[in-house]
N, C-alpha and C positions, 0 to 999 in steps of 0.2 A: 348942461356946461354952457357957458357964454362963448361965443366963438369971437366976441371982440377982445377978449383978453390977449394981450400982447404975447404974453409968456405961451400961450397955448398956440396960437396961429402964427406966430412970428418965428420963422426959422433962425433968422440971423442972432436972436437973444438965445434959445436954446444952443446953438452952435459954441457961443460964447462961456456958457455956464458948463462946467464939467459934471457928470453923472455923479461923482464922488464928492463935490463941495456941496453937501446937505446940512441943514440945521440937525442938532443932537435928538431932538423929537423925531425926527425921520428915520433916523439910524436906529432909535428906541423901537419903534414901530416895525421897521425892517428886522431887527433881531428877533421880536416877539411873533412874526409872521413866520420865521424860518421854524421856530419851534413848534407854533399852531400846525405847521404843514408836516412836519415830522410826523406827527398824528396818524395821517391818511398812509404812510408807508410802512410806520412802525410796526402795524398790525399784521402786514402782508407776508412776513415769513412764517408766523405763528399760526396761520390759519389750518393747515393739516394738522398740527399739534393740538389746537383747540378741538377738531373733529375727533380727534382720537382719545383725548383725555376727557372731554365730556359727552362722549358718546353722541355725536350728531353726525347728522348727514352733510354731505358739500351743500346743498340747498340751505340747510338750516344755517349753516357757519356764513355762507353769502349774504343772510341776512343782517351781519354785522356793518356791511357796507349799504345795504338797501334801508334799514331804520335810521342810520346816518345821515345819507343823502335825502331820503324823504322829510326828516324833520327839519334837515339844512334848507331844503327846497321852500316849505311852509315859511318858516322862520325868516328866511330873505325877505319875505314880504312886510315885515314888521321892523326891519332893521332901521329904515329911514326914519318911521314914527318914533322909535327908541332914540335913536341918535340926535334928532333935532329937538328932543327934550332934554336930555341929560349930557348931550354935546359927546364931542368925538371919543375924548379920554375915558369919560365914565362908562360909554358903551365898549370900547375896548376892554377895560379892567374888567367890566362885566361879564364879557365874555371867557375872558381868561379864569374868573373864577368859577363859571359851569363846567368848563373844560375841565380844569383840576378837579373839580369835586367828582364828577360822573367818572372819568377816566380811574381816579383814585379806587372808587366804589367797584369798577370793572374788576378790578385787581383782586379783590376780595368776593367776588360772585362765585357761584359753585354749579350753575346751570346755565346752559346755553341762552334761554329765553330772557332769564334776569340781563345776562351780558348784552343781548340783543336792545332790550329797553334801556340799559343805561348808555349804548352806544348812540341811541337816539337823543338822550340827554346832551352826550358829548357834542352830537349834530346842532343842536341849539346853541351852546356856548360858541361854537365854529362859525354858526353863521353871524352871530353878533359880532365876533371878532373879523371875521375874512372880508365881510360887506363893509365894514367900516375902516378896515387897515388899509385897502385900495383907495377909498375915499381921502381918509387922513394921508397917505404917502402924497396923493395927487395934489390934496389942498396946501400941505406944510412943505412940499418941495419947490427950490427955487430955480429948478433947471428946465422948466417947463413939462407939460403933459406927456409928450412920448417918453422921456428919460425916466420919467417918473414910474411910467407902467414898466418900463425895462426893470428897473429897482424891483418894483414889486413881483415881476415874474421870476426874478433873479433869485428872491427870498422864498418863493414856492419851489423853486428847483432845488435850491439848497437843501430845503428842509425834506422835499420828498426824495432828494439824494442819500441823504444822512440817516433820515429814518429806518428802511430797511437794513443797513449795516448796523446801527445801534439795537434795531428791534430781532436782528437775527442773533445778537451778541446775548442780550438779556432774555430772549426768547429760549437759547439753549440751556439757559439756567431753568428757566420757569416760563411758561405761556404768561403769567401774570404779571413777569417783569415788566415787559413793554408798556403796559397799562399803569403801573405804579410809576415807571420812568417818566410819561408823558405828565403825570400829575405834578412830579417833583419839577421837571421843567418848566412847568407852567407857572409854580411859584416863585421861581427866578424871574421868569419873565413880567410877572405882576410886579416885583420889586423894582427891575430896570424901568419899566414903563412909568411906574409911579414916580420914580425920581426926575428920570430925563425927560419926560413929556409936560411942560409947564402946563397951568389949568387953563390960562388964557387962550390955548389953541382950540377951545369949544370954538367952532367955526362961526364966525358972528353973523355971516350970511343966513346959516342955516338956523341960527338961533333966533333971528327975526321971524321965520316963516315955520312954523310947525308943519312936517310932514304928515298927511293924512294915510291911511291904510289903503285908500283907493289909489293912489299917486301911482305905483307900479302898474297897477290895470290899466289906467290910463294912458301910462306911457307905451304900453303895449299896442295902443291903437296909432302908434308912429310905426308905419308899415317897415321900416328898415330895421329897427329894434326887434320887431316880431320875428323877422325872417332870420335875424342873427340868433335870437334865441331857440327858435325851432331848430336851426342847423345845428346848434350847440347840443341840444337835448338829444338830437339823433347820434351827432360824433361820440357824445360822452356814454352812449350805450355800447358803442365800441371800446372807449377807453376804460370804462369800468368793469367791461367783460374780460380784458387783459388784465386788470389790476387785481380784481376779486377771484376771477377762476383759474388763471395761470397757475399759480402756486398748486393745484391740486395735480395738474396733468405734468408737472415738472419733475417729479419723483426727488426733490433734494430734501437735505433736510434744513434746519432754521438757518446756519451759516452759510450754506449754499443759496437759497431762496434771498436772503441778504445780500449777498455779493451781485447775484443775478440784479436785482432790482435797484443796486447801487450803481451798476452799469447803466440802468435804463435812467435812473434819476440824475445822473451827471450829465447824461448826453441832453435831456432835457433842459438842464438848467444852463448848460453852456448854448445850446442852440436859440433858446429864448432871449438870451442876452445879446449874441455876439451876431448869430445868424440870421434871425428874423428882421432885424432892420434892414440887413443887406438885401434879402430877398424882397422886401416891402419897397425899397428903393428902385430894386432892378425891374421887377415885374407888376408891383403894385399888390394893395392887399388883397383884392378880391380873387386874382389870378392865383396868386402864392397860396392863400387858404385851400384853393381848389385843386393845386397841386399837391399839397402836404396831404390833404384829406384822400386824395385817390390814392396816393402811395401808402397811407394806413391802411385802406381798405385792403389793397393788395397783400400788405404783409399778414392781417389778419386771415386772409384766404389763405396764405401759404402755410401758417399755423393751422389752419383748418384741416388742409390737405396733408400736412406731414405731422402730425399731433402726436404719434408715435415714437417721433423720430426726436430724441431729447435735445441735441445740438440745433436743430431746426426751430423750435421753440425758444431757446434760450435765446438764440440770434434774433429771432422774431421780436421779443419782449425789449431788447436792449436797443435794436434800430429803432423800434416805435417810440423810444423815448425822445428820441432826436427829431421825429416828425410830430410829435405832441407838443415839444417844446416849442418848436416854430409856430404852430397853429395857436396855441395859448396866446401868445404875445400877440399875433396878428388878429385874432378875434377880440382880445380885450380892448386893443388900441382902435379897432373897428367900432365896437360899441360905444366908446367913449367919444367917438367922434361922428356915431349916427345922427343924433338928434340934439336939440339945445335944451333937452330934459336936464334937469339938475342931475349931478354925477351919481349922488349916491342912489337916486330913485331909478336911473337908467340902470345901475349895478344890481338893484335888487330885483329889478323886473326880469333882467338877462338871466341872473343866477337862478331865480325860481324856475325858470323853464329847464335851464340846463341841468340842474340837479335833479328833474323829475327824471330825466334820461338815466343820470347816473344812480336813480333810486331803482327803476325798473329792471336795469341789465344784471345785478349781480344775482338775484333769486333767479330770475329766468335762465340765467346761464347754467346755474345749478341744478336746475330743475330739466333743462334741455338734455344735460349729460346723462342726467338719471334716466329719462325716458327714452332717449335715443341713444347717443354714443358720443365720446368726449370731444369730437372734432364739430359737432353741430354748433355748439355755444359761439365759437370763433367764426363759422361761415356766417351765422346769422348776425354778429357782431359786423363782419365785413359789409354784409347787405345794408345793414342801418347806416352805417359810415357812408356807403356809396350813395345811398338816397341823400344824404344832406348835401353832397355834391351837387346832384341833380337840383336839389331845392334852392340852392344858391344861385345856380346858373339859370333857373326857371325866373328867379326874382332879380335878376342882375341889376335892371334898370332902378330898382328900389333901393339898391344898397351902392352903387357905382360911385356915387357922391363923395365916399368915405376917401377916396385917393384923392379929391381935388381939396379937402379940409387940412390935411397934416401927413407929413412924410416923415419918417423917422429917419434921423441922420446919426 
Protein backbone atom coordinates (compact mmCIF):
# COMPACT_ATOMS: atom_id res chain seq x y z
CA UNK A 1 0.00 0.00 0.00
CA UNK A 2 1.39 3.36 -0.93
CA UNK A 3 1.17 6.04 1.73
CA UNK A 4 1.51 8.86 -0.78
CA UNK A 5 -1.91 8.12 -2.26
CA UNK A 6 -4.12 11.04 -1.37
CA UNK A 7 -7.28 9.00 -1.04
CA UNK A 8 -5.62 6.74 1.51
CA UNK A 9 -3.81 9.17 3.78
CA UNK A 10 -5.84 12.34 3.21
CA UNK A 11 -8.92 12.53 5.44
CA UNK A 12 -10.35 15.53 3.58
CA UNK A 13 -10.93 13.54 0.41
CA UNK A 14 -12.42 10.65 2.38
CA UNK A 15 -14.84 12.92 4.20
CA UNK A 16 -16.13 14.34 0.91
CA UNK A 17 -16.82 10.92 -0.61
CA UNK A 18 -19.84 9.03 0.67
CA UNK A 19 -19.33 5.36 1.46
CA UNK A 20 -22.43 4.64 -0.67
CA UNK A 21 -21.15 6.42 -3.81
CA UNK A 22 -19.28 3.49 -5.29
CA UNK A 23 -18.80 2.14 -8.84
CA UNK A 24 -21.04 -0.78 -9.87
CA UNK A 25 -18.03 -3.10 -9.75
CA UNK A 26 -17.61 -2.42 -6.01
CA UNK A 27 -21.26 -3.28 -5.35
CA UNK A 28 -20.92 -6.47 -7.41
CA UNK A 29 -17.98 -7.58 -5.24
CA UNK A 30 -19.87 -6.44 -2.13
CA UNK A 31 -22.91 -8.64 -2.86
CA UNK A 32 -20.78 -11.60 -3.90
CA UNK A 33 -18.87 -11.21 -0.60
CA UNK A 34 -22.13 -11.37 1.36
CA UNK A 35 -22.92 -14.72 -0.30
CA UNK A 36 -19.38 -16.04 0.22
CA UNK A 37 -19.52 -15.21 3.93
CA UNK A 38 -22.95 -16.79 4.27
CA UNK A 39 -21.05 -20.05 3.85
CA UNK A 40 -19.36 -19.57 7.22
CA UNK A 41 -22.52 -19.24 9.30
CA UNK A 42 -24.78 -21.35 7.10
CA UNK A 43 -23.33 -24.63 8.40
CA UNK A 44 -23.44 -23.57 12.05
CA UNK A 45 -27.08 -24.49 12.86
CA UNK A 46 -26.70 -27.96 11.26
CA UNK A 47 -23.57 -29.14 13.11
CA UNK A 48 -25.50 -31.20 15.73
CA UNK A 49 -27.78 -32.57 12.96
CA UNK A 50 -24.76 -33.68 10.90
CA UNK A 51 -23.30 -35.34 14.03
CA UNK A 52 -26.46 -37.38 14.66
CA UNK A 53 -27.34 -38.23 11.05
CA UNK A 54 -23.81 -39.15 9.94
CA UNK A 55 -23.04 -40.86 13.27
CA UNK A 56 -20.09 -38.57 14.02
CA UNK A 57 -18.64 -37.22 17.28
CA UNK A 58 -18.52 -33.45 17.98
CA UNK A 59 -14.76 -33.36 17.35
CA UNK A 60 -15.25 -35.07 13.96
CA UNK A 61 -17.95 -32.57 12.99
CA UNK A 62 -15.79 -29.61 14.08
CA UNK A 63 -13.30 -30.84 11.46
CA UNK A 64 -15.67 -29.20 8.95
CA UNK A 65 -14.28 -25.90 10.23
CA UNK A 66 -10.73 -27.18 10.69
CA UNK A 67 -10.33 -28.48 7.11
CA UNK A 68 -12.00 -25.32 5.75
CA UNK A 69 -9.69 -22.97 7.69
CA UNK A 70 -6.51 -25.05 7.23
CA UNK A 71 -6.87 -25.13 3.43
CA UNK A 72 -7.85 -21.45 3.46
CA UNK A 73 -4.72 -20.54 5.48
CA UNK A 74 -2.34 -22.27 3.05
CA UNK A 75 -4.26 -21.13 -0.03
CA UNK A 76 -4.03 -17.50 1.15
CA UNK A 77 -0.32 -17.69 0.32
CA UNK A 78 -1.03 -18.29 -3.38
CA UNK A 79 -3.89 -15.82 -3.84
CA UNK A 80 -1.52 -12.93 -4.65
CA UNK A 81 0.39 -15.06 -7.16
CA UNK A 82 -2.83 -16.08 -8.89
CA UNK A 83 -4.49 -12.64 -8.90
CA UNK A 84 -1.33 -10.97 -10.26
CA UNK A 85 -1.48 -13.34 -13.24
CA UNK A 86 -5.19 -13.63 -14.06
CA UNK A 87 -6.41 -10.34 -12.55
CA UNK A 88 -8.86 -9.56 -9.77
CA UNK A 89 -11.96 -10.49 -11.76
CA UNK A 90 -10.55 -13.83 -12.92
CA UNK A 91 -9.51 -14.76 -9.37
CA UNK A 92 -12.88 -13.79 -7.88
CA UNK A 93 -14.81 -15.77 -10.49
CA UNK A 94 -12.46 -18.75 -10.08
CA UNK A 95 -13.02 -18.72 -6.32
CA UNK A 96 -16.80 -18.60 -6.81
CA UNK A 97 -16.72 -21.62 -9.17
CA UNK A 98 -14.68 -23.67 -6.67
CA UNK A 99 -17.05 -22.78 -3.77
CA UNK A 100 -20.13 -23.64 -5.85
CA UNK A 101 -18.62 -26.97 -6.93
CA UNK A 102 -17.46 -28.20 -3.51
CA UNK A 103 -20.49 -26.92 -1.60
CA UNK A 104 -22.75 -28.67 -4.13
CA UNK A 105 -20.81 -31.93 -3.87
CA UNK A 106 -20.97 -31.63 -0.04
CA UNK A 107 -24.75 -31.66 -0.29
CA UNK A 108 -24.61 -35.10 -1.90
CA UNK A 109 -22.00 -36.73 0.38
CA UNK A 110 -22.92 -39.56 2.75
CA UNK A 111 -20.14 -39.75 5.33
CA UNK A 112 -18.37 -37.27 7.58
CA UNK A 113 -14.88 -37.77 6.10
CA UNK A 114 -16.03 -37.04 2.54
CA UNK A 115 -17.77 -33.94 3.87
CA UNK A 116 -14.61 -32.83 5.73
CA UNK A 117 -12.58 -33.21 2.51
CA UNK A 118 -15.11 -31.29 0.45
CA UNK A 119 -15.17 -28.50 3.04
CA UNK A 120 -11.42 -28.23 2.47
CA UNK A 121 -12.09 -27.65 -1.24
CA UNK A 122 -14.69 -25.05 -0.27
CA UNK A 123 -11.95 -23.37 1.82
CA UNK A 124 -9.71 -23.16 -1.27
CA UNK A 125 -12.45 -21.34 -3.18
CA UNK A 126 -13.11 -19.06 -0.24
CA UNK A 127 -9.41 -18.17 0.03
CA UNK A 128 -9.28 -17.13 -3.62
CA UNK A 129 -12.44 -15.10 -3.23
CA UNK A 130 -11.98 -13.55 0.24
CA UNK A 131 -8.38 -12.33 -0.12
CA UNK A 132 -9.11 -10.89 -3.56
CA UNK A 133 -12.44 -9.33 -2.54
CA UNK A 134 -10.77 -7.10 0.07
CA UNK A 135 -8.13 -6.01 -2.45
CA UNK A 136 -10.80 -5.48 -5.14
CA UNK A 137 -13.04 -3.33 -2.93
CA UNK A 138 -10.11 -1.24 -1.67
CA UNK A 139 -8.65 -0.88 -5.20
CA UNK A 140 -11.91 -0.11 -7.00
CA UNK A 141 -13.49 2.05 -4.30
CA UNK A 142 -13.45 5.82 -4.76
CA UNK A 143 -14.06 6.70 -1.10
CA UNK A 144 -10.63 5.94 0.38
CA UNK A 145 -9.01 3.02 2.13
CA UNK A 146 -10.80 3.32 5.48
CA UNK A 147 -14.33 3.43 4.13
CA UNK A 148 -13.61 0.65 1.65
CA UNK A 149 -12.55 -1.59 4.56
CA UNK A 150 -15.78 -0.71 6.42
CA UNK A 151 -17.74 -1.70 3.28
CA UNK A 152 -15.89 -5.03 3.16
CA UNK A 153 -16.53 -5.66 6.87
CA UNK A 154 -20.20 -4.78 6.32
CA UNK A 155 -20.40 -7.48 3.61
CA UNK A 156 -18.79 -9.98 6.01
CA UNK A 157 -21.24 -9.02 8.76
CA UNK A 158 -24.31 -9.26 6.53
CA UNK A 159 -23.19 -12.62 5.15
CA UNK A 160 -22.39 -14.03 8.57
CA UNK A 161 -25.68 -12.77 10.05
CA UNK A 162 -28.01 -13.93 7.26
CA UNK A 163 -26.13 -17.26 6.88
CA UNK A 164 -27.29 -18.93 10.12
CA UNK A 165 -30.91 -17.88 9.59
CA UNK A 166 -30.91 -19.36 6.08
CA UNK A 167 -28.92 -22.35 7.35
CA UNK A 168 -31.45 -22.99 10.13
CA UNK A 169 -34.36 -22.75 7.69
CA UNK A 170 -32.78 -25.00 5.03
CA UNK A 171 -31.22 -27.27 7.67
CA UNK A 172 -34.59 -27.94 9.30
CA UNK A 173 -35.60 -29.62 6.04
CA UNK A 174 -32.31 -31.49 5.64
CA UNK A 175 -28.69 -30.94 6.69
CA UNK A 176 -27.90 -31.09 2.95
CA UNK A 177 -29.99 -27.97 2.30
CA UNK A 178 -27.42 -25.35 3.39
CA UNK A 179 -24.69 -26.93 1.22
CA UNK A 180 -26.90 -26.93 -1.88
CA UNK A 181 -28.12 -23.43 -0.93
CA UNK A 182 -24.59 -22.00 -0.95
CA UNK A 183 -23.89 -23.66 -4.29
CA UNK A 184 -27.01 -22.08 -5.83
CA UNK A 185 -26.26 -18.62 -4.37
CA UNK A 186 -22.70 -18.80 -5.70
CA UNK A 187 -24.02 -19.40 -9.22
CA UNK A 188 -26.08 -16.18 -8.83
CA UNK A 189 -22.98 -14.33 -7.53
CA UNK A 190 -20.98 -15.59 -10.53
CA UNK A 191 -23.56 -14.20 -12.98
CA UNK A 192 -23.73 -10.85 -11.14
CA UNK A 193 -19.97 -10.43 -10.97
CA UNK A 194 -19.47 -11.47 -14.62
CA UNK A 195 -21.87 -8.76 -15.78
CA UNK A 196 -21.15 -5.91 -13.35
CA UNK A 197 -17.38 -6.13 -12.91
CA UNK A 198 -15.69 -4.81 -16.07
CA UNK A 199 -12.72 -6.71 -17.47
CA UNK A 200 -10.38 -3.73 -17.32
CA UNK A 201 -10.53 -3.75 -13.52
CA UNK A 202 -7.60 -6.14 -13.52
CA UNK A 203 -5.46 -3.90 -11.39
CA UNK A 204 -2.92 -2.45 -13.79
CA UNK A 205 -0.29 -2.00 -11.11
CA UNK A 206 -0.66 -5.66 -10.12
CA UNK A 207 -0.48 -6.77 -13.73
CA UNK A 208 2.89 -5.08 -14.19
CA UNK A 209 4.61 -6.98 -11.40
CA UNK A 210 3.92 -10.65 -10.92
CA UNK A 211 3.64 -11.60 -7.23
CA UNK A 212 5.99 -14.33 -6.02
CA UNK A 213 4.94 -17.19 -3.73
CA UNK A 214 7.58 -16.01 -1.30
CA UNK A 215 6.22 -12.44 -1.06
CA UNK A 216 3.81 -13.13 1.89
CA UNK A 217 6.70 -14.67 3.87
CA UNK A 218 8.91 -11.69 3.04
CA UNK A 219 6.08 -9.41 4.16
CA UNK A 220 6.11 -11.10 7.59
CA UNK A 221 9.63 -9.73 8.11
CA UNK A 222 7.80 -6.49 8.87
CA UNK A 223 7.40 -6.76 12.63
CA UNK A 224 4.06 -4.90 12.69
CA UNK A 225 2.45 -7.29 10.18
CA UNK A 226 3.81 -10.32 12.05
CA UNK A 227 2.44 -8.97 15.35
CA UNK A 228 -1.06 -8.46 13.91
CA UNK A 229 -0.96 -11.88 12.24
CA UNK A 230 0.06 -13.75 15.40
CA UNK A 231 -2.46 -11.77 17.49
CA UNK A 232 -5.19 -12.64 14.95
CA UNK A 233 -4.24 -16.35 15.09
CA UNK A 234 -4.60 -16.26 18.89
CA UNK A 235 -7.91 -14.39 18.91
CA UNK A 236 -9.30 -16.53 16.08
CA UNK A 237 -8.76 -19.50 18.38
CA UNK A 238 -11.46 -17.98 20.59
CA UNK A 239 -13.58 -16.89 17.62
CA UNK A 240 -13.78 -20.38 16.09
CA UNK A 241 -14.19 -22.08 19.46
CA UNK A 242 -17.35 -19.99 19.79
CA UNK A 243 -18.48 -20.58 16.21
CA UNK A 244 -17.78 -24.32 15.85
CA UNK A 245 -18.28 -25.57 19.41
CA UNK A 246 -21.10 -23.46 20.93
CA UNK A 247 -23.85 -25.15 18.81
CA UNK A 248 -23.13 -28.45 20.62
CA UNK A 249 -23.78 -27.07 24.13
CA UNK A 250 -26.74 -24.79 23.34
CA UNK A 251 -29.24 -27.67 23.14
CA UNK A 252 -31.30 -25.96 20.42
CA UNK A 253 -32.75 -27.22 17.13
CA UNK A 254 -31.71 -25.86 13.70
CA UNK A 255 -34.14 -22.92 13.85
CA UNK A 256 -33.08 -22.01 17.41
CA UNK A 257 -29.39 -22.09 16.52
CA UNK A 258 -30.15 -20.06 13.40
CA UNK A 259 -31.77 -17.29 15.47
CA UNK A 260 -28.97 -17.22 18.09
CA UNK A 261 -26.30 -16.87 15.42
CA UNK A 262 -28.47 -14.36 13.54
CA UNK A 263 -28.31 -12.17 16.68
CA UNK A 264 -24.55 -12.75 16.84
CA UNK A 265 -24.14 -11.84 13.16
CA UNK A 266 -26.35 -8.73 13.28
CA UNK A 267 -24.32 -7.29 16.16
CA UNK A 268 -21.12 -8.23 14.33
CA UNK A 269 -22.31 -6.41 11.18
CA UNK A 270 -23.63 -3.29 12.95
CA UNK A 271 -20.58 -2.77 15.19
CA UNK A 272 -18.08 -3.39 12.38
CA UNK A 273 -19.62 -0.57 10.35
CA UNK A 274 -20.90 1.96 12.88
CA UNK A 275 -19.13 1.44 16.20
CA UNK A 276 -15.56 0.48 15.22
CA UNK A 277 -14.83 3.84 13.49
CA UNK A 278 -16.04 5.73 16.59
CA UNK A 279 -13.88 3.61 18.91
CA UNK A 280 -10.87 4.07 16.66
CA UNK A 281 -11.38 7.85 16.50
CA UNK A 282 -11.85 8.11 20.27
CA UNK A 283 -9.24 5.69 21.65
CA UNK A 284 -6.99 4.77 18.71
CA UNK A 285 -6.74 1.41 16.92
CA UNK A 286 -4.45 -0.46 19.31
CA UNK A 287 -6.19 0.60 22.55
CA UNK A 288 -9.61 -0.22 21.06
CA UNK A 289 -8.42 -3.66 19.95
CA UNK A 290 -7.06 -4.32 23.45
CA UNK A 291 -10.40 -3.40 25.01
CA UNK A 292 -12.48 -5.54 22.62
CA UNK A 293 -10.23 -8.59 22.96
CA UNK A 294 -10.13 -8.36 26.76
CA UNK A 295 -13.94 -8.20 26.87
CA UNK A 296 -14.17 -11.13 24.45
CA UNK A 297 -11.84 -13.21 26.66
CA UNK A 298 -14.08 -12.42 29.66
CA UNK A 299 -17.23 -13.43 27.71
CA UNK A 300 -15.65 -16.78 26.81
CA UNK A 301 -14.64 -17.26 30.45
CA UNK A 302 -18.23 -16.59 31.61
CA UNK A 303 -19.48 -19.09 29.01
CA UNK A 304 -16.95 -21.60 30.35
CA UNK A 305 -18.02 -21.15 33.97
CA UNK A 306 -21.79 -21.30 33.27
CA UNK A 307 -21.81 -23.71 30.27
CA UNK A 308 -24.77 -25.65 31.66
CA UNK A 309 -26.93 -22.49 31.95
CA UNK A 310 -28.46 -22.15 28.48
CA UNK A 311 -29.38 -18.45 28.61
CA UNK A 312 -25.82 -17.48 29.68
CA UNK A 313 -24.31 -19.27 26.65
CA UNK A 314 -26.92 -17.73 24.30
CA UNK A 315 -26.23 -14.25 25.70
CA UNK A 316 -22.48 -14.88 25.50
CA UNK A 317 -22.65 -15.84 21.81
CA UNK A 318 -24.74 -12.78 20.90
CA UNK A 319 -22.66 -10.28 22.94
CA UNK A 320 -19.47 -11.74 21.44
CA UNK A 321 -20.78 -10.69 18.01
CA UNK A 322 -20.49 -7.02 18.96
CA UNK A 323 -16.94 -7.42 20.27
CA UNK A 324 -15.80 -9.43 17.26
CA UNK A 325 -17.39 -6.99 14.79
CA UNK A 326 -15.45 -4.10 16.29
CA UNK A 327 -12.22 -6.05 16.45
CA UNK A 328 -12.44 -7.36 12.87
CA UNK A 329 -12.69 -3.84 11.43
CA UNK A 330 -9.97 -2.50 13.74
CA UNK A 331 -7.44 -5.23 12.96
CA UNK A 332 -8.16 -5.23 9.19
CA UNK A 333 -7.64 -1.45 9.08
CA UNK A 334 -4.46 -1.83 11.13
CA UNK A 335 -3.07 -4.51 8.78
CA UNK A 336 -3.77 -2.34 5.71
CA UNK A 337 -1.91 0.55 7.37
CA UNK A 338 0.86 -1.43 9.06
CA UNK A 339 3.42 -1.45 6.23
CA UNK A 340 4.01 -0.20 2.70
CA UNK A 341 3.74 -3.79 1.45
CA UNK A 342 1.26 -4.21 -1.44
CA UNK A 343 -2.26 -4.69 -0.06
CA UNK A 344 -2.88 -8.12 -1.55
CA UNK A 345 0.45 -9.44 -0.21
CA UNK A 346 -0.14 -7.99 3.27
CA UNK A 347 -3.65 -9.46 3.30
CA UNK A 348 -2.35 -12.91 2.23
CA UNK A 349 0.39 -12.96 4.89
CA UNK A 350 -1.95 -11.83 7.66
CA UNK A 351 -4.76 -14.18 6.60
CA UNK A 352 -2.37 -17.16 6.53
CA UNK A 353 -1.60 -16.68 10.23
CA UNK A 354 -5.17 -15.76 11.13
CA UNK A 355 -6.71 -18.91 9.66
CA UNK A 356 -4.12 -21.19 11.25
CA UNK A 357 -5.70 -20.19 14.58
CA UNK A 358 -9.12 -20.82 13.05
CA UNK A 359 -8.02 -24.28 11.88
CA UNK A 360 -6.59 -25.50 15.20
CA UNK A 361 -9.43 -24.24 17.43
CA UNK A 362 -12.54 -26.20 16.27
CA UNK A 363 -11.05 -29.70 16.48
CA UNK A 364 -9.21 -28.83 19.70
CA UNK A 365 -12.47 -27.59 21.26
CA UNK A 366 -14.33 -30.76 20.28
CA UNK A 367 -11.55 -32.99 21.64
CA UNK A 368 -11.20 -31.03 24.91
CA UNK A 369 -14.93 -31.43 25.56
CA UNK A 370 -14.72 -35.20 24.94
CA UNK A 371 -11.61 -35.67 27.13
CA UNK A 372 -12.50 -33.28 29.98
CA UNK A 373 -15.90 -31.56 30.11
CA UNK A 374 -18.05 -29.14 28.04
CA UNK A 375 -16.69 -26.05 29.86
CA UNK A 376 -12.98 -26.51 29.09
CA UNK A 377 -13.08 -25.42 25.38
CA UNK A 378 -14.46 -21.98 26.31
CA UNK A 379 -11.91 -21.50 29.11
CA UNK A 380 -9.01 -22.50 26.82
CA UNK A 381 -10.40 -20.14 24.13
CA UNK A 382 -10.49 -17.31 26.71
CA UNK A 383 -6.84 -17.95 27.61
CA UNK A 384 -5.76 -17.76 23.94
CA UNK A 385 -7.65 -14.50 23.40
CA UNK A 386 -6.13 -12.99 26.55
CA UNK A 387 -2.65 -14.02 25.35
CA UNK A 388 -3.33 -12.06 22.12
CA UNK A 389 -3.94 -8.93 24.24
CA UNK A 390 -0.66 -9.45 26.11
CA UNK A 391 1.16 -10.09 22.82
CA UNK A 392 -0.09 -6.81 21.28
CA UNK A 393 0.73 -4.92 24.48
CA UNK A 394 4.25 -6.43 24.59
CA UNK A 395 4.88 -5.37 20.95
CA UNK A 396 3.18 -1.99 21.35
CA UNK A 397 6.12 0.01 19.99
CA UNK A 398 6.12 -2.00 16.74
CA UNK A 399 2.44 -1.39 15.95
CA UNK A 400 1.75 2.01 17.49
CA UNK A 401 2.41 3.80 14.19
CA UNK A 402 -0.87 2.57 12.63
CA UNK A 403 -2.75 5.26 14.56
CA UNK A 404 -0.69 8.00 12.89
CA UNK A 405 -1.27 6.66 9.36
CA UNK A 406 -5.02 7.00 9.16
CA UNK A 407 -8.08 7.37 11.31
CA UNK A 408 -11.49 6.16 10.19
CA UNK A 409 -14.04 8.97 10.24
